C-alpha positions as CSV (number, residue, x, y, z in Angstrom):
1,X,0.0,0.0,0.0
2,X,2.9,2.3,0.9
3,X,4.7,1.6,-2.2
4,X,1.9,3.1,-4.5
5,X,1.9,6.3,-2.3
6,X,5.6,6.7,-2.9
7,X,5.3,5.9,-6.6
8,X,2.7,8.5,-6.9
9,X,5.0,10.9,-5.1
10,X,7.8,10.3,-7.4
11,X,5.5,10.8,-10.3
12,X,4.2,14.3,-8.9
13,X,7.8,15.3,-8.3
14,X,9.2,14.5,-11.7
15,X,6.1,15.6,-13.7
16,X,6.8,19.0,-11.8
17,X,10.3,18.9,-13.2
18,X,9.1,18.4,-16.7
19,X,6.6,21.2,-16.1
20,X,9.5,23.5,-15.0
21,X,11.4,22.5,-18.3
22,X,8.2,23.2,-20.4
23,X,7.6,26.4,-18.6
24,X,11.2,27.6,-19.3
25,X,10.9,26.8,-23.0
26,X,7.7,28.9,-23.2
27,X,9.3,31.7,-21.2
28,X,12.3,31.7,-23.9
29,X,10.0,31.5,-27.0
30,X,11.4,34.9,-28.1
31,X,14.9,34.6,-26.7
32,X,17.7,34.9,-29.5
33,X,19.8,31.8,-29.7
34,X,17.9,29.9,-27.0
35,X,17.9,26.0,-27.3
36,X,15.0,24.2,-25.9
37,X,15.1,21.6,-23.3
38,X,13.4,18.1,-23.3
39,X,12.7,15.7,-20.2
40,X,12.8,12.0,-20.5
41,X,11.6,9.7,-17.7
42,X,12.7,6.2,-16.7
43,X,11.3,3.7,-14.1
44,X,12.9,3.4,-10.7
45,X,14.3,0.3,-9.2
46,X,11.7,-2.6,-8.8
47,X,11.3,-4.7,-5.8
48,X,11.4,-8.4,-6.4
49,X,8.7,-10.5,-4.9
50,X,9.6,-13.8,-6.7
51,X,12.4,-14.9,-8.9
52,X,12.5,-16.6,-12.2
53,X,12.7,-20.2,-12.6
54,X,13.9,-22.1,-15.6
55,X,11.8,-24.7,-17.4
56,X,12.5,-28.4,-16.8
57,X,11.1,-31.7,-18.3
58,X,7.9,-31.6,-16.3
59,X,6.9,-27.9,-16.2
60,X,7.6,-24.7,-17.9
61,X,9.5,-21.6,-16.7
62,X,8.4,-19.0,-14.3
63,X,8.7,-15.3,-14.8
64,X,10.1,-13.0,-12.0
65,X,7.5,-11.2,-9.9
66,X,8.6,-7.5,-9.4
67,X,6.8,-4.4,-8.2
68,X,7.9,-1.0,-9.5
69,X,8.7,1.7,-6.9
70,X,8.1,4.7,-9.1
71,X,9.8,6.7,-11.8
72,X,12.7,9.2,-12.0
73,X,14.1,11.8,-14.5
74,X,16.4,9.9,-17.0
75,X,17.7,12.9,-18.8
76,X,17.1,16.7,-19.3
77,X,18.4,17.3,-22.9
78,X,19.3,20.4,-24.5
79,X,18.2,20.2,-28.3
80,X,20.5,22.0,-30.6
81,X,18.4,22.2,-33.7
82,X,18.4,25.2,-35.9
83,X,16.2,28.1,-35.0
84,X,14.5,30.4,-37.6
85,X,16.2,33.6,-38.7
86,X,15.1,37.1,-38.2
87,X,16.3,39.9,-40.3
88,X,17.4,42.9,-38.4
89,X,19.6,45.1,-40.8
90,X,22.2,45.6,-38.3
91,X,25.7,44.7,-39.8
92,X,27.1,43.4,-36.3
93,X,24.2,41.1,-35.9
94,X,25.3,37.7,-36.8
95,X,23.4,34.5,-37.1
96,X,24.8,30.9,-37.9
97,X,23.2,28.8,-40.4
98,X,24.4,25.3,-39.7
99,X,26.5,23.8,-36.9
100,X,28.9,25.9,-34.6
101,X,28.6,28.4,-31.8
102,X,30.3,31.8,-31.4
103,X,33.1,32.0,-28.8
104,X,33.0,34.8,-26.2
105,X,35.8,35.6,-23.9
106,X,35.9,36.8,-20.4
107,X,39.4,37.0,-19.4
108,X,41.0,33.4,-19.7
109,X,37.4,31.8,-19.6
110,X,35.5,31.1,-22.8
111,X,31.8,30.7,-23.2
112,X,30.0,29.5,-26.3
113,X,26.6,30.9,-27.7
114,X,24.3,31.0,-30.7
115,X,23.1,34.6,-29.9
116,X,24.7,37.0,-32.2
117,X,23.5,40.4,-30.9
118,X,26.9,42.0,-31.2
119,X,28.1,45.5,-31.2
120,X,31.3,47.7,-31.1
121,X,32.3,49.1,-27.7
122,X,34.3,52.3,-27.0
123,X,37.7,50.6,-27.6
124,X,36.5,49.2,-31.0
125,X,36.2,45.7,-29.8
126,X,33.4,43.5,-31.2
127,X,31.4,42.4,-28.1
128,X,28.3,40.7,-26.9
129,X,26.1,43.9,-26.2
130,X,24.2,42.3,-23.4
131,X,27.2,41.5,-21.3
132,X,30.3,42.9,-22.8
133,X,32.1,39.5,-23.4
134,X,34.5,39.8,-26.4
135,X,33.9,37.8,-29.6
136,X,36.8,35.8,-30.6
137,X,38.4,35.2,-34.0
138,X,41.6,36.2,-36.0
139,X,42.8,39.7,-36.6
140,X,44.2,40.4,-40.1
141,X,48.0,41.0,-40.3
142,X,49.9,42.9,-42.9
143,X,53.0,41.2,-44.2
144,X,55.1,42.5,-47.0
145,X,52.2,44.9,-48.0
146,X,49.7,42.1,-48.3
147,X,46.8,41.6,-45.7
148,X,46.5,37.9,-44.6
149,X,44.2,36.0,-42.2
150,X,46.1,33.2,-40.3
151,X,43.3,31.1,-39.0
152,X,45.6,28.4,-38.1
153,X,46.7,30.6,-35.1
154,X,45.1,31.0,-31.6
155,X,41.9,33.2,-31.6
156,X,41.8,36.6,-30.0
157,X,39.8,39.8,-29.6
158,X,38.4,41.3,-32.8
159,X,38.9,45.0,-33.3
160,X,36.9,47.2,-35.6
161,X,38.7,50.6,-35.3
162,X,36.1,53.0,-36.8
163,X,37.6,56.2,-37.8
164,X,41.1,55.0,-37.9
165,X,43.4,56.2,-40.6
166,X,44.3,54.2,-43.6
167,X,47.8,55.6,-44.8
168,X,48.3,56.5,-48.4
169,X,49.9,53.9,-50.8
170,X,52.0,54.8,-53.8
171,X,51.1,53.2,-57.1
172,X,53.3,50.2,-57.8
173,X,51.4,48.8,-60.9
174,X,49.4,50.2,-63.7
175,X,47.7,47.4,-65.9
176,X,46.8,48.2,-69.5
177,X,44.1,46.3,-71.6
178,X,43.4,48.6,-74.4
179,X,43.2,47.9,-78.1
180,X,45.1,49.8,-80.9
181,X,43.5,50.1,-84.2
182,X,45.7,48.7,-86.9
183,X,44.0,51.0,-89.4
184,X,45.3,54.0,-87.6
185,X,47.3,56.2,-90.1
186,X,51.0,56.2,-89.9
187,X,52.7,59.5,-88.9
188,X,55.3,60.8,-91.4
189,X,58.3,62.7,-90.3
190,X,57.6,66.4,-90.3
191,X,54.0,65.8,-90.2
192,X,51.7,68.8,-88.9
193,X,50.3,68.8,-85.3
194,X,46.9,67.9,-86.4
195,X,48.2,64.9,-88.4
196,X,50.1,63.9,-85.2
197,X,47.0,64.1,-83.1
198,X,45.0,61.8,-85.8
199,X,47.6,59.3,-85.7
200,X,48.1,59.0,-82.0
201,X,46.1,57.3,-79.5
202,X,45.9,58.8,-76.0
203,X,45.3,57.0,-72.6
204,X,45.1,58.9,-69.2
205,X,45.2,57.4,-65.6
206,X,45.4,58.8,-62.3
207,X,48.3,57.5,-60.1
208,X,49.2,58.2,-56.5
209,X,52.7,59.0,-55.0
210,X,53.7,58.0,-51.4
211,X,52.1,61.3,-50.1
212,X,48.7,60.1,-51.6
213,X,48.9,63.0,-53.9
214,X,47.2,62.4,-57.4
215,X,49.3,62.5,-60.5
216,X,48.0,62.3,-64.1
217,X,50.0,59.5,-66.1
218,X,49.5,60.0,-69.9
219,X,50.4,57.2,-72.4
220,X,50.4,58.1,-76.1
221,X,50.5,55.4,-78.7
222,X,51.8,56.5,-82.2
223,X,52.0,54.1,-85.1
224,X,55.6,53.8,-86.4
225,X,56.0,55.0,-90.0
226,X,57.1,52.2,-92.6
227,X,57.2,49.4,-89.9
228,X,54.2,47.0,-89.7
229,X,52.6,46.3,-86.5
230,X,55.0,48.5,-84.4
231,X,53.9,51.4,-82.1
232,X,56.0,54.0,-80.4
233,X,54.7,54.7,-76.8
234,X,55.4,57.8,-74.9
235,X,54.9,57.9,-71.1
236,X,54.4,61.2,-69.2
237,X,53.6,61.9,-65.6
238,X,51.9,65.3,-64.9
239,X,52.3,66.5,-68.6
240,X,50.0,69.5,-68.1
241,X,51.9,70.8,-65.2
242,X,55.1,70.5,-67.2
243,X,53.5,72.3,-70.1
244,X,52.6,75.1,-67.7
245,X,56.2,75.5,-66.5
246,X,55.8,74.1,-63.2
247,X,58.7,72.5,-61.4
248,X,58.1,69.2,-63.2
249,X,60.0,67.9,-66.2
250,X,58.5,65.2,-68.3
251,X,62.1,64.2,-69.3
252,X,62.6,62.9,-65.8
253,X,59.9,60.4,-66.5
254,X,62.4,57.7,-67.2
255,X,61.6,54.0,-68.7
256,X,63.6,51.0,-67.9
257,X,63.3,47.9,-70.2
258,X,65.5,45.0,-69.3
259,X,68.4,45.9,-67.0
260,X,69.4,49.2,-66.0
261,X,67.6,52.5,-66.4
262,X,67.2,54.4,-69.8
263,X,66.9,58.2,-69.9
264,X,63.8,59.4,-71.8
265,X,60.2,58.4,-71.7
266,X,59.5,56.3,-74.8
267,X,59.8,52.7,-75.9
268,X,58.5,50.7,-79.0
269,X,56.2,47.6,-78.9
270,X,55.5,45.2,-81.6
271,X,52.5,42.9,-82.4
272,X,52.5,39.6,-84.2
273,X,50.3,38.9,-87.1
274,X,47.5,37.6,-85.0
275,X,47.3,41.0,-83.2
276,X,48.9,39.8,-80.0
277,X,51.7,41.4,-78.1
278,X,55.2,40.3,-79.1
279,X,57.9,42.4,-77.7
280,X,59.0,45.8,-76.2
281,X,62.2,47.6,-76.9
282,X,63.5,50.8,-75.1
283,X,65.5,53.7,-76.7
284,X,68.8,51.8,-75.6
285,X,67.9,48.6,-77.4
286,X,67.0,46.6,-74.5
287,X,64.3,43.9,-75.4
288,X,61.8,42.0,-73.5
289,X,59.9,39.3,-75.5
290,X,58.6,36.6,-73.2
291,X,56.2,36.5,-70.3
292,X,54.7,39.4,-68.9
293,X,55.9,42.7,-70.2
294,X,56.5,45.1,-67.5
295,X,58.0,48.7,-68.1
296,X,59.3,50.2,-65.0
297,X,58.5,54.0,-65.0
298,X,60.0,56.5,-62.7
299,X,59.2,60.1,-62.1
300,X,60.2,62.8,-59.7
301,X,57.9,63.6,-56.6
302,X,57.7,67.3,-55.8
303,X,57.9,68.2,-52.1
304,X,59.9,65.2,-51.0
305,X,63.1,65.2,-49.1
306,X,66.1,64.7,-51.4
307,X,68.6,61.9,-50.8
308,X,72.1,62.3,-49.6
309,X,73.4,63.2,-53.1
310,X,70.8,65.8,-53.5
311,X,68.8,63.9,-56.0
312,X,65.0,64.5,-55.8
313,X,62.4,62.0,-54.4
314,X,61.8,59.4,-57.2
315,X,59.0,57.1,-57.4
316,X,58.8,53.9,-59.6
317,X,55.8,51.9,-60.8
318,X,55.4,49.1,-63.3
319,X,53.4,49.7,-66.5
320,X,52.1,46.3,-67.2
321,X,51.3,45.9,-71.0
322,X,50.2,42.2,-70.6
323,X,51.4,38.8,-71.4
324,X,53.1,37.8,-74.8
325,X,50.8,36.0,-77.0
326,X,47.7,36.5,-74.7
327,X,44.4,38.4,-75.6
328,X,43.2,38.6,-72.0
329,X,43.9,41.7,-70.0
330,X,46.6,42.8,-72.4
331,X,47.2,45.4,-75.1
332,X,46.3,44.0,-78.5
333,X,46.2,45.3,-82.1
334,X,43.1,44.6,-84.2
335,X,41.3,46.5,-86.9
336,X,38.8,47.7,-84.6
337,X,38.1,51.0,-82.8
338,X,41.0,52.0,-80.4
339,X,40.0,51.6,-76.8
340,X,41.1,53.3,-73.7
341,X,41.6,51.1,-70.8
342,X,43.9,51.1,-67.9
343,X,41.8,48.8,-65.8
344,X,43.9,48.6,-62.6
345,X,46.2,50.6,-60.5
346,X,46.9,49.8,-56.8
347,X,47.7,53.2,-55.2
348,X,45.3,55.5,-53.2
349,X,45.3,58.5,-51.0
350,X,44.8,58.5,-47.2
351,X,41.4,57.4,-45.9
352,X,39.3,56.7,-42.6
353,X,37.5,53.7,-41.8
354,X,33.8,54.7,-42.1
355,X,31.9,51.3,-42.2
356,X,32.5,47.5,-42.1
357,X,30.8,44.5,-43.5
358,X,30.7,40.7,-42.7
359,X,30.5,38.1,-45.3
360,X,29.3,34.4,-45.0
361,X,32.7,33.2,-44.1
362,X,32.7,35.7,-41.1
363,X,35.5,37.8,-42.7
364,X,35.0,41.4,-41.5
365,X,36.0,43.9,-44.2
366,X,36.6,47.5,-43.5
367,X,35.2,50.1,-46.0
368,X,37.4,53.2,-46.1
369,X,36.6,56.8,-47.4
370,X,39.4,56.6,-50.0
371,X,37.6,53.8,-51.8
372,X,39.7,50.8,-50.4
373,X,38.4,47.6,-48.7
374,X,40.5,45.7,-46.4
375,X,40.1,42.6,-44.3
376,X,40.2,43.5,-40.6
377,X,39.5,40.1,-39.0
378,X,37.5,36.9,-39.2
379,X,35.0,35.5,-36.7
380,X,35.7,32.1,-35.5
381,X,33.3,29.2,-34.8
382,X,33.4,26.2,-32.3
383,X,31.9,22.9,-32.7
384,X,31.6,20.1,-30.4
385,X,31.4,16.1,-30.7
386,X,28.5,16.2,-28.3
387,X,26.9,19.6,-28.1
388,X,24.3,18.2,-25.8
389,X,26.9,17.8,-23.2
390,X,27.5,21.5,-23.0
391,X,26.6,23.1,-19.7
392,X,24.2,26.1,-19.6
393,X,26.0,29.2,-18.1
394,X,23.0,31.6,-18.1
395,X,22.7,34.5,-20.5
396,X,22.2,32.2,-23.4
397,X,25.5,30.9,-23.2
398,X,27.1,27.5,-22.7
399,X,30.3,26.2,-21.0
400,X,32.5,23.2,-22.1
401,X,32.0,20.1,-19.8
402,X,33.7,16.8,-19.4
403,X,31.2,15.0,-21.7
404,X,30.8,17.6,-24.4
405,X,34.5,17.1,-25.6
406,X,36.9,19.9,-26.4
407,X,36.1,22.8,-28.7
408,X,37.1,22.5,-32.2
409,X,37.8,25.9,-33.2
410,X,38.0,27.0,-36.8
411,X,36.7,29.2,-39.7
412,X,33.2,28.9,-41.4
413,X,32.8,25.9,-43.6
414,X,35.5,23.8,-42.1
415,X,34.8,20.4,-40.5
416,X,31.1,20.9,-40.8
417,X,30.8,24.3,-39.4
418,X,28.0,26.5,-40.7
419,X,28.0,30.0,-42.5
420,X,27.3,33.4,-41.0
421,X,24.4,35.7,-42.1
422,X,25.1,39.2,-41.2
423,X,22.1,41.5,-40.4
424,X,20.1,38.7,-38.9
425,X,19.6,36.8,-35.7
426,X,18.8,33.4,-34.9
427,X,15.5,32.9,-33.0
428,X,14.7,30.3,-30.4
429,X,14.0,26.8,-31.5
430,X,10.9,26.4,-29.2
431,X,7.8,25.3,-31.0
432,X,4.8,26.6,-29.1
433,X,2.4,24.0,-30.6
434,X,4.8,21.1,-29.3
435,X,5.2,22.7,-25.8
436,X,1.5,23.2,-25.4
437,X,0.9,19.6,-26.2
438,X,3.6,18.6,-23.8
439,X,2.1,20.8,-21.2
440,X,-1.3,19.0,-21.6
441,X,0.4,15.5,-21.3
442,X,2.5,16.7,-18.4
443,X,-0.6,18.0,-16.6
444,X,-2.5,14.8,-17.1
445,X,0.4,12.8,-15.9
446,X,0.4,15.0,-12.7
447,X,-3.3,14.6,-12.5
448,X,-3.1,10.8,-12.7
449,X,-0.2,10.4,-10.2
450,X,-2.3,12.6,-7.7
451,X,-5.1,10.0,-8.4
452,X,-2.9,7.4,-7.3
453,X,-2.1,9.0,-4.0
454,X,-5.8,9.8,-3.1
455,X,-6.9,6.1,-4.0
456,X,-4.1,4.7,-1.9
457,X,-5.1,7.0,0.9
458,X,-8.8,5.7,0.5
459,X,-7.7,2.1,0.7
460,X,-5.7,3.0,3.9
461,X,-8.6,4.5,5.4
462,X,-10.7,1.3,4.8
463,X,-7.9,-0.6,6.3
464,X,-8.0,1.5,9.5
465,X,-11.8,1.2,9.6
466,X,-11.2,-2.7,9.9
């Protein structure tokens, strides 16, 4: 009689625990990054009233006689299924589509979360806006002028230095991809200026010196008289200022083809019978006729400190004509309208970090006022062999436990990790219809166990009446 009472009590207690979990799920139905819980029951130990007996030649076997002593909670699982995504339009808000958790640092302690409501604090750190914990990832580094992200190194705090300066960069390369019209008339010696203009194709491009000052590079292509498929090229930097008598001299625009520097600002390039680039020759007879044709161009930069010998500050960049025999991103000669295309130069003036964006790989790209875009860092993701083994730490965060396994930290898309969606947040994965149904089942279970207790009490009362 007492066994049924205590079985009913265990049922009441554990259904109350299940109701607590359901209530917590419903309470967090609108909590970003929340993962619902689930309670599983199991029966408690049973009391044996008779053991089992094996069959023999005369009679069959006998099953054991056991009376259950109630039930208990088997597991309270955390269900890490994907929640729906809500668009916010805030760049720093991040959602994860797929597996993985954000890594948040508090000193030497790491926490893990799916809640990506992030922001930038007064020091430029990317942090969880609710508690200030710092988002972890890899900060971009500049090596030999190139920006790299080493996601094989340890993670650290991510910094987005809004308003910081981006220093000017001198132009090092100018790439040409124009077409020269083979039908262009040849320019005869002693021709009038109008004829010179008719037979010359001009290309202008802005370039930058080390101070970030803009200079005008002018390239003039003139068809060589009496020689098939050959053009004379003149390169000038700031030609308009030189003509105005400023302290610039276009004769200081020097070209170097092959080895050494050649005074002057002209060279000759030749095309084959298929319209592709063949070779380039400078005034000293130096020739390049294989691979990529690069013409180093140097010019004087006004306002710079002279060297020890008193020579003015000189800047050099490569004028890239293209690859011999190629038609892609290179200078060509076809019987078609001449085109002006200097499609790339890598210099720029000073700028300020005005904005940033985060792509699906978690790479944070800074947008500067000078038009440049540069990687600032990359957000890291952590995955676990058993995410259900993580311990809840409050504030929609988890902690590593002895049964979750160690965190596998890496970039998006590696080892099954999901991708990022900027300007969105992952909502709770609680399904209200499921929770309400579970609530009804839990209530009925609680009600049935209370009935077990009242019925057992009635039976005890009858016994006492005897």
